[in-house]
MIZA-251766 format. One line per 5 residues: their letters; for each residue x, y, z of N, C-alpha, C. Coordinates in steps of 0.05 Angstrom, whole numbers, plus 5000, padded with zeros to 4 digits. Layout:
N
a) X,Y,Z,X,Y,Z,X,Y,Z  ... $
//
This chain:
203
mirik) 3016,4036,7929,3010,4033,7900,2999,4006,7895  2975,4005,7882,2961,3980,7877,2957,3976,7847  2964,3952,7838,2960,3946,7809,2931,3939,7805  2918,3953,7786,2890,3947,7780,2888,3940,7750  2863,3934,7742,2859,3923,7715,2871,3940,7693 $
dgyki) 2867,3966,7693,2877,3982,7671,2898,4003,7680  2914,3996,7700,2934,4015,7709,2942,4011,7738  2946,4033,7752,2954,4033,7780,2937,4052,7796  2932,4045,7821,2919,4063,7839,2939,4070,7861  2943,4096,7864,2963,4106,7882,2949,4122,7904 $
vledg) 2954,4114,7929,2942,4128,7952,2964,4144,7966  2959,4171,7967,2979,4189,7979,2975,4190,8009  2994,4202,8023,2993,4204,8052,2968,4219,8062  2959,4238,8047,2936,4254,8055,2909,4240,8049  2911,4215,8038,2887,4200,8032,2877,4204,8003 $
qtlrv) 2890,4222,7989,2882,4227,7961,2889,4202,7944  2870,4193,7927,2874,4170,7910,2877,4179,7881  2898,4170,7869,2903,4176,7840,2903,4150,7824  2893,4152,7800,2892,4128,7783,2906,4135,7756  2927,4120,7750,2942,4125,7726,2947,4100,7711 $
ntveq) 2954,4103,7685,2959,4079,7668,2987,4068,7671  3007,4086,7675,3035,4078,7677,3048,4091,7701  3069,4079,7711,3085,4091,7733,3114,4089,7727  3130,4105,7740,3159,4103,7737,3169,4078,7752  3191,4066,7742,3200,4041,7755,3208,4045,7784 $
hwqpg) 3218,4069,7791,3227,4073,7819,3204,4081,7838  3179,4082,7827,3156,4088,7844,3147,4062,7857  3154,4059,7882,3146,4035,7897,3131,4043,7922  3116,4024,7934,3102,4031,7959,3121,4044,7979  3112,4066,7991,3128,4080,8011,3147,4100,7999 $
fnlns) 3149,4102,7972,3167,4120,7959,3157,4149,7963  3175,4167,7968,3168,4196,7971,3169,4210,7944  3147,4221,7936,3146,4235,7911,3155,4264,7915  3170,4274,7895,3176,4303,7896,3153,4318,7884  3154,4345,7885,3132,4361,7876,3127,4358,7846 $
teliq) 3148,4355,7830,3145,4351,7801,3131,4325,7795  3139,4304,7809,3126,4277,7805,3097,4277,7813  3091,4292,7835,3064,4293,7845,3046,4307,7824  3056,4329,7813,3041,4344,7792,3036,4326,7768  3057,4311,7761,3055,4293,7738,3033,4272,7743 $
lqrld) 3033,4261,7767,3013,4240,7774,2985,4252,7773  2982,4275,7784,2956,4288,7785,2945,4294,7757  2964,4302,7739,2957,4307,7712,2948,4281,7698  2963,4260,7702,2956,4234,7689,2930,4224,7700  2925,4229,7726,2900,4220,7738,2876,4235,7725 $
qigka) 2879,4261,7720,2858,4277,7708,2853,4269,7679  2875,4263,7664,2872,4254,7637,2857,4228,7636  2864,4210,7654,2851,4184,7656,2821,4187,7661  2814,4206,7679,2786,4211,7685,2771,4222,7661  2785,4240,7647,2773,4252,7623,2768,4231,7601 $
lrriy) 2788,4214,7597,2786,4193,7577,2763,4173,7584  2761,4166,7609,2739,4148,7617,2712,4161,7612  2710,4187,7617,2685,4201,7612,2679,4201,7582  2699,4206,7566,2696,4206,7537,2687,4178,7527  2700,4157,7536,2693,4130,7528,2664,4124,7535 $
yllsl) 2656,4133,7558,2628,4128,7567,2609,4142,7548  2615,4168,7542,2597,4183,7524,2595,4171,7497  2619,4162,7486,2619,4150,7459,2605,4123,7459  2602,4110,7482,2588,4085,7483,2558,4089,7480  2549,4114,7484,2520,4120,7482,2512,4130,7455 $
kdytl) 2530,4146,7442,2524,4158,7416,2549,4170,7404  2548,4178,7379,2571,4192,7366,2571,4221,7375  2595,4231,7380,2600,4259,7387,2622,4270,7369  2619,4296,7363,2641,4310,7350,2661,4318,7371  2685,4326,7363,2706,4335,7382,2696,4359,7398 $
eelqt) 2682,4377,7384,2673,4401,7398,2651,4395,7418  2634,4375,7412,2614,4367,7431,2627,4354,7456  2647,4338,7451,2662,4325,7474,2676,4346,7490  2687,4366,7477,2700,4388,7492,2680,4402,7510  2656,4407,7500,2636,4420,7516,2628,4402,7540 $
klkqk) 2625,4376,7536,2618,4358,7557,2639,4358,7579  2665,4358,7571,2686,4358,7591,2688,4384,7606  2683,4406,7592,2682,4432,7606,2660,4433,7627  2638,4420,7621,2616,4420,7640,2623,4404,7665  2643,4386,7663,2653,4371,7686,2677,4384,7699 $
sfdpa) 2683,4409,7690,2704,4426,7702,2732,4414,7699  2737,4400,7677,2765,4391,7672,2782,4415,7663  2808,4413,7670,2826,4434,7662,2829,4435,7632  2830,4459,7620,2833,4462,7591,2855,4445,7579  2879,4445,7592,2901,4429,7582,2895,4400,7582 $
vites) 2881,4390,7602,2873,4362,7604,2854,4355,7582  2835,4373,7577,2815,4369,7555,2829,4367,7528  2848,4385,7523,2862,4385,7498,2877,4359,7493  2892,4351,7514,2908,4326,7511,2890,4302,7509  2868,4301,7523,2850,4278,7522,2837,4275,7495 $
lhiik) 2829,4298,7483,2817,4297,7457,2837,4290,7435  2862,4298,7440,2883,4291,7421,2887,4261,7421  2886,4249,7445,2889,4220,7447,2866,4205,7433  2842,4215,7438,2818,4203,7426,2820,4205,7396  2828,4228,7386,2830,4231,7357,2851,4213,7345 $
sqgli) 2874,4210,7359,2895,4193,7349,2887,4163,7349  2868,4156,7366,2858,4129,7367,2837,4123,7345  2830,4144,7330,2811,4140,7308,2782,4136,7317  2775,4146,7341,2749,4141,7352,2728,4163,7343  2738,4184,7331,2720,4205,7322,2721,4206,7291 $
derni) 2699,4200,7279,2698,4201,7249,2677,4222,7242  2687,4247,7239,2668,4269,7235,2654,4267,7208  2667,4255,7188,2653,4252,7162,2629,4233,7166  2633,4211,7180,2611,4192,7185,2589,4206,7201  2596,4221,7221,2576,4236,7237,2561,4255,7220 $
aegll) 2575,4270,7203,2562,4290,7186,2543,4277,7166  2551,4255,7154,2534,4241,7135,2509,4230,7148  2512,4220,7173,2489,4210,7188,2470,4232,7195  2480,4255,7203,2463,4277,7210,2449,4288,7185  2464,4289,7163,2452,4299,7138,2428,4281,7129 $
dkyta) 2432,4255,7131,2410,4236,7125,2386,4241,7143  2392,4246,7168,2371,4250,7188,2356,4276,7181  2370,4298,7176,2358,4323,7170,2341,4323,7145  2351,4309,7124,2336,4309,7099,2313,4289,7099  2314,4269,7116,2293,4248,7116,2269,4256,7134 $
hkpeg) 2275,4267,7158,2254,4271,7178,2243,4299,7177  2259,4319,7170,2250,4346,7170,2264,4360,7147  2255,4356,7122,2269,4367,7099,2273,4397,7100  2297,4406,7094,2304,4434,7094,2323,4439,7071  2327,4465,7066,2346,4472,7045,2375,4468,7054 $
wrrik) 2393,4468,7034,2421,4461,7041,2435,4483,7057  2428,4508,7054,2440,4529,7070,2434,4524,7099  2409,4517,7106,2402,4513,7134,2415,4487,7144  2415,4466,7128,2428,4441,7137,2458,4446,7142  2471,4461,7124,2499,4466,7127,2504,4482,7153 $
arlni) 2487,4501,7159,2490,4516,7184,2487,4498,7208  2468,4480,7207,2463,4462,7230,2487,4443,7234  2499,4434,7213,2523,4417,7215,2547,4433,7227  2549,4458,7218,2571,4475,7228,2568,4480,7258  2543,4483,7267,2538,4488,7295,2547,4464,7312 $
kgink) 2546,4440,7300,2555,4416,7314,2585,4416,7318  2599,4434,7305,2628,4436,7308,2643,4417,7289  2630,4406,7269,2643,4389,7250,2661,4406,7232  2684,4394,7224,2703,4408,7207,2688,4420,7183  2692,4446,7178,2678,4461,7158,2683,4450,7130 $
divae) 2707,4441,7125,2714,4430,7098,2698,4404,7093  2695,4387,7114,2680,4363,7112,2650,4369,7107  2640,4389,7122,2612,4397,7118,2607,4407,7090  2625,4424,7080,2621,4436,7054,2622,4414,7032  2640,4394,7036,2642,4373,7016,2617,4355,7014 $
ivdqa) 2608,4346,7038,2585,4327,7037,2559,4341,7030  2557,4366,7037,2533,4381,7030,2532,4386,7000  2555,4394,6989,2557,4398,6960,2550,4373,6944  2561,4350,6954,2555,4325,6941,2525,4318,6942  2514,4321,6965,2485,4315,6969,2468,4335,6953 $
kqrne) 2477,4360,6952,2461,4380,6938,2460,4373,6908  2482,4364,6897,2483,4357,6869,2464,4333,6863  2461,4316,6883,2444,4292,6879,2414,4299,6880  2406,4315,6899,2377,4317,6903,2366,4344,6913  2379,4366,6905,2369,4392,6912,2340,4397,6902 $
fslaw) 2336,4391,6877,2309,4397,6866,2288,4378,6877  2295,4352,6879,2275,4333,6889,2266,4339,6917  2285,4349,6933,2279,4356,6961,2261,4381,6962  2268,4401,6946,2251,4425,6945,2224,4419,6934  2222,4402,6914,2197,4394,6902,2179,4380,6923 $
kigkk) 2190,4362,6938,2175,4348,6958,2163,4367,6979  2179,4386,6988,2169,4405,7008,2150,4425,6995  2157,4435,6971,2141,4455,6958,2113,4445,6950  2112,4421,6940,2086,4410,6931,2067,4407,6955  2078,4398,6977,2061,4394,7001,2051,4421,7012 $
kyakl) 2069,4441,7012,2062,4468,7022,2042,4481,7003  2046,4478,6977,2029,4491,6957,2000,4482,6959  1996,4457,6966,1969,4446,6968,1954,4461,6991  1968,4469,7011,1956,4484,7033,1951,4513,7027  1968,4523,7008,1967,4552,7002,1945,4558,6980 $
lkqsk) 1935,4537,6968,1916,4542,6946,1889,4554,6955  1886,4556,6981,1862,4570,6991,1864,4600,6985  1889,4609,6980,1893,4637,6973,1890,4639,6943  1893,4664,6933,1893,4668,6904,1919,4656,6893  1919,4648,6868,1942,4635,6856,1968,4652,6858 $
praey) 1967,4678,6851,1991,4694,6854,2001,4696,6883  1981,4698,6901,1989,4700,6929,2001,4674,6939  1990,4651,6929,2000,4625,6937,2029,4621,6927  2034,4630,6902,2061,4627,6891,2081,4645,6906  2072,4669,6913,2089,4688,6928,2096,4676,6956 $
slyny) 2075,4665,6969,2080,4654,6996,2098,4630,6994  2094,4613,6973,2111,4589,6970,2140,4597,6965  2144,4618,6948,2171,4627,6942,2185,4635,6968  2173,4651,6984,2185,4660,7009,2190,4637,7028  2171,4618,7028,2173,4595,7046,2198,4578,7039 $
lirkg) 2202,4573,7013,2224,4556,7004,2251,4571,7008  2251,4597,7004,2275,4612,7008,2283,4611,7038  2264,4613,7055,2269,4612,7084,2279,4584,7092  2271,4564,7077,2280,4536,7082,2309,4532,7073  2320,4552,7059,2348,4550,7051,2354,4542,7023 $
fdidt) 2333,4540,7006,2337,4533,6978,2346,4558,6962  2362,4553,6941,2371,4576,6925,2349,4585,6906  2352,4609,6895,2331,4622,6879,2324,4605,6854  2345,4595,6840,2340,4580,6816,2323,4555,6822  2329,4541,6844,2314,4517,6851,2285,4524,6858 $
vnrvi) 2282,4545,6873,2255,4554,6880,2238,4560,6856  2250,4575,6837,2235,4582,6812,2228,4557,6796  2246,4538,6795,2240,4513,6781,2217,4498,6793  2216,4498,6820,2194,4485,6833,2167,4499,6827  2167,4525,6829,2142,4540,6824,2133,4537,6795 $
nkltd) 2152,4538,6777,2145,4535,6748,2134,4508,6743  2145,4487,6755,2135,4460,6750,2107,4457,6763  2103,4468,6787,2077,4467,6799,2056,4481,6782  2063,4504,6771,2045,4519,6754,2038,4503,6728  2059,4491,6716,2055,4475,6692,2038,4451,6697 $
delng) 2044,4437,6719,2029,4412,6725,2000,4419,6732  1996,4442,6745,1968,4450,6751,1953,4457,6726  1967,4471,6708,1955,4479,6682,1948,4454,6665  1966,4434,6666,1962,4410,6650,1944,4389,6663  1936,4395,6688,1919,4377,6703,1934,4352,6713 $
tle) 1960,4354,6715,1976,4331,6725,1986,4335,6753  1978,4356,6766,1987,4361,6794,1970,4344,6812  1983,4326,6827,1969,4307,6844,1967,4319,6873 $
//
C-alpha cells in the first residue's frame, strides 16, 4: 500500500493495482484482505476512476447529469458505480442544470432562432430537469416570443415575395409554425408584415 497525492495505491498479489481515497486503519502492507474487503476496494477504485473521468470532462465544458451518465456508460462503468459517482458530483454542486439550460437557450435563440416548442424539445433531449426547462422557457417566452418570430418571419418573407402575396403569407405561416411558434404569434407577425407593407414601412 502506497500513499499518493489524493489517496492510496494498493497493489494486490496478482499484480492488480487499485487506487482509493481512504483505507481501513488495519489495512497495512502485507495484510490479507478477505473477499468482502476486496470487493469494497474494487468498488472504491471504480468510483475513483469514474470521478476522475467526470472531473476531466467538466474541465472541458458543462455537462448535464444525463450526458455524464452516457459518457460513463461508453466507458463501460458498472451502473451502480455510475449512479454513486453522479450522486457524489451532484452533492458537490458541480452540476448546475439551470445555468446550463440558460446558456443553451441563449445560444439557440442567438445563433439559430427557433420557436419555443422546438427549443424546449432540444433542452429536454439534453436530459435537463423538465421543470427547470419549462420555467426558463416560459420566462424567456414572455420576454421575447414576438420579437424572435418577427426577426425570423421578416427575413423569410423577403425571400417569399417572389411568389404571389397570398402564397407568400401561406408559406410563411407554415414556416413559422414548423419553427415552433404558436398560432397567435404567427398571425401577429403576418398581420404586422401585411400592415407595414401596405403602409410602405416594411424595410
